[in-house]
N, C-alpha and C positions, 0 to 999 in steps of 0.2 A: 641806746635809744634806736628803735627800729625805724628804718626809712619808710615813709609812706609813699606808695607808688599808686598812681592813678590807674584805673582799669581802662585799657585802651581797647579799641575794636580789634586790633591785631592780636592782642593777648587773649581776648575772648575766642577768636577764631582758633588759636593754637590750643587753648584749653578744651574747647569743644571737640577738636580733632582727636585729642588724646582720650577724652571721655567716651567718644564714640567708637574707639578701637578696643578690641579684645585680644589683640595679638602682640602686645608689647612692641610697638613700632619704634623704628630708629628715627633720628632727627630728620633724615632725608625723606622717610615715608610721611612724616608729619608735614614737612615742607610741601611735598607733592599734594597732599590732601588739602592743605590750606591754600596753596597756589591755584587749585581748581576753583576755589571760591573767590579769590582775590589775586588776579594775575599781576598786580603791582607790588605785592609783598615780597620782601627780599629774604634770601636765605639767612642772612645775619639777624634780621628781625625775628625770624622763627626760632633760631638757635638761642638768641638772647632771651626770648620769652619762655622757652622751655626751661632754661636755667633759672630764671626768676620764679617760675611756677614751682619748680622742684625745691628751690631754696625756701619758698613760702609754705611748703608742705601741701600744696594743692594737687600735685602729682608726685609720683615716685620716679627717681632716676636710678636705673639699675646698671651698675658697671659690669659689662660683660667683655670677654676677650676680643670681640669684634667692634667694641665701642658701646656707648650708652644706649640703652633702650628705655622707653618711658611707659609707665603703668598708671592706669586710672585708679587702681586700688592702693590706697595709701597706708592701710593698716599693715603692720609687720607680717610678712609671710615669705615662704621659700619659693624659689623658681628652679626650673630645670631647663638647660640649654642643649639642643641637639648638636653634637659635635660634627655632624655632617652638613646639615642645612641651616644651622643657626636659629632654628625655631625656638622661641621661649614661651613657656607656659607656667602658670602657677602650680605649686605642689600643695595639695590639701592636707598638710600636716599642721598640728598645733604649734604655734610659735612659743618657744621657751624663753621668756624674758629673763629668767634666772641665770641663763648662761653668761650674761654680762658679769654678774657678781661672782659666779664660779670662776670665770676666766681671770677676773681681777685678783681673786684669792690665790690662784695658781701661779700667776706670773708677776704679781706686784704692780701691775699697771692699773690705772683707773679706766676701765673699759666702760664706754658710754653707749655703745650700740654694736650690733652685728647684723649680718645678713647671711643667708644660706643660699648657695647656688649649687645645684647638682648638675652633673654632665652625663650625657648618655645619648643613645640613638632613639629618635622618635619612631613610632610604629611604621610610618611610611618609609623612612630610610632603612629601618631594620628589614622590612619586607623587600625593598629594592636590593639591599646587600645580600639577603638570603637568596633571591632569584639569581643574582650575579654569581654567587658562590656555587649554586647548583649547576649553572651553565659552565662555569670554570671547571668544576670537579668532573662533570660528565665529559668535557673535552679532554681532560687529563686521562680519565679512565678509558676513553675510546682509543687512546694512543698506545695502550698496552698490548 
């Protein structure tokens, strides 16, 4: 039996903050956004409500190497994380729900869900690294 939870003003503030964000914010970023509207709200209240909202399926919690990120889009979809700046964006690829059944057949487990996270360098970091590499190479070449 599911536990009924009342909708509190704090939970609405947290949900609104996630829904207004397009950049897959961290819990701290949500806390700062909510805190700007209600300076009495605690970090624990924000974190607890993020978990409740994710458990209820109202937002998506994405487990990333640096910690959880939160997404307003709850339909299954892939993400990519920049390995340099930790930026997270959606990847516009079709979600393959049949992978669960295929994995179950292959390994003998009962797979119930999956998520896909790609890793790479975002265009800004790639450009920055490219500029650094050019400077480094030119410095090396001028020493010859």
